[in-house]
N, C-alpha and C positions, 0 to 999 in steps of 0.2 A: 215660514218666516222670511220675511223680505230683507234682503242684504242692503246695508247702508254703504253709500259710496264714501270712500276715504280720500280726502284731498290732501296732497303733500305739495308744500311750497319748496321750489328749487331755486335759490337765488343765484346771483352771479358774483363776478369779482366784488370783493369787499362786502358781501352779503347785502342786504336791504335795510337801510336805517330806519329810525322811528317814523318817518314821514313818507316812506315809500309805499306804493300801492300794495305790494306784497304783504306788508305789515299791516295796512288797513285791512286787507282781506282776513288776517289772523285775528284781528282785534273785533271784526264784525261776525266772523264765523269761528267761534271758539273750538269747533271740532277739526279745523284745519291744522295740519302739523308741518312745521318749518323743519326741512333736513339740514341740520347743523353740520358744518365742515370744521375740521380741526384748524385748518389755516385758510382764512378768507383773502388774504392779500397776496399770497404766494401759491396759487392753486396748482395742484398737480393732477393731472387728467386721471391716472390710474387710482390715486387716493379718493377724489371725488366720485368716480364711478363706483368704487368699492363701497364708499359710505352710502351712496344711493341704493345699492343692492342690500347692503346690511340693514338700512331703515326699513326696507319693504319685505324683509324676511318674516315669513309667518303671515303675511297679508294675503287676503283673497285678491289676487291680481286682477280678476275680472271686475273687481270693484273700486279699483284705484285710479285716481286722476291726478296727474302731475301738472303743476302750474309753475313754469320756468320763466325766468328773465334773463336776457343777455347771455353770459357764459353759460347759465344754467341750461339754456337750450342746446348747446353743444354737448354738455354734460349727458343729457338725456339721449341725444343722437348717439354718443359713444357707447352709452350703457345699452341702449337698443340693439347696436351692432354687436356688442360683446355677449350679451345674454339672451337676446331675442324673445324677451317675455312679451306676451301679449297682455296689455292693460285695458282699462276702459277708455281711456284718452289722455290727451295733452294739451294744454294751452301754452303756446311756444311764443312769448311776447319779446319783441325786439331782439331777434337773435344777432349776436355780434359775430362779425366776420373774423374768425381767429387766424386767417391767412393774411390780413393786412399789416403793413408797416406799424400801425397804431399798436399792435400787440407787442412789438419789439420793446417798447418802453415798459412793458410789464413783465414781472418775472412768473410767467406761467410756463408749465411743462406738459407736453404731449398733447395739447387740443388740436394743434394742426397737423394734417389737414383736416378741414371740416369734413365729418362724415356725411356722405350722400347716399346711403343705403335707404331704400323705402322703410318707413318705419311700420312695424307690425302692429299698429294700433290707429285708431282714428286721432286726428290732430289738427289744430288750427295755428297757423303762423299770423301773428299780428305785427304789422311793420308800419313804419313811418316813412314819409317821403323825404325827410331831412334829418335821418339818423346819422350821426357821426361815426357809429360803429359798424354800419352796413348799409351799402347802397340800396335803393329799392330794387335794382337789378338782381343784386346777390340774395336779397331776402326772397324774391321770387323764385330764383334758382334753388334755394334751400326748400322751399315750400314744394315746388315741382318734385324735386329729388326724393323728399320724405313722403310724398303723397298727401300733403297737408292741403286743407282748405286755406286760402290766402285772404287775410282781412286787412285792407289798407286803411288806416285811420287818418289820412292826410298829414299834414305838418305837425308832428307830435314829438319832434327831437327823439330821444333815446326811450321815451315813454317811461321815464323815472321821475324821481323828486325834482330834480333840476329842471325838468320839462312841464313841471306842474301836475304830475300823476301821483297824487297821494291818495286822497279820497277818490276812487275811481269806480263808480258804480257802473259805468257802461262795461268795464272790465269783468265785473261780476256777471253782468248780463251775458257776455260773450261765454264765460264759464259755464253757465246755466245750461247751455245746449250740449255740453259734454257730460253733464250730470244726469 
């Protein structure tokens, strides 16, 4: 019997609204599951990491792919560092730099410093040349530290709804290689 890959969506700060590409993925791929957090606007690293661990409890981790955006990328990096689980892979889109002054304006707890340990699973970091949440140099630094394949999609802002990334078939194509 062939195992089926299970895809889990890991949103960032504020979750992903109805027009965000993560929500588009869920609408077009009904077997994708969003990992819900109790508190989207005042994220606590320990709570977000524990929720990710709880959501994957009982799953065949060798068949799990995580799809993160922004603060969700840091959540996965913290989770991997804490638990060391090997999964099938992760698509890490627009990782936000939790060490910047920009985060001081948001009530987040425990995400900094950004974890830089090599991830124990295949991953791709998708970044933009003009993301307000992380410079290209920092995105490259994260990808190199994590052992991730780096995918530069040009000037795409934060690769979110405000940047025009709702219906994002190219993102699904990037995900396909991890499935």
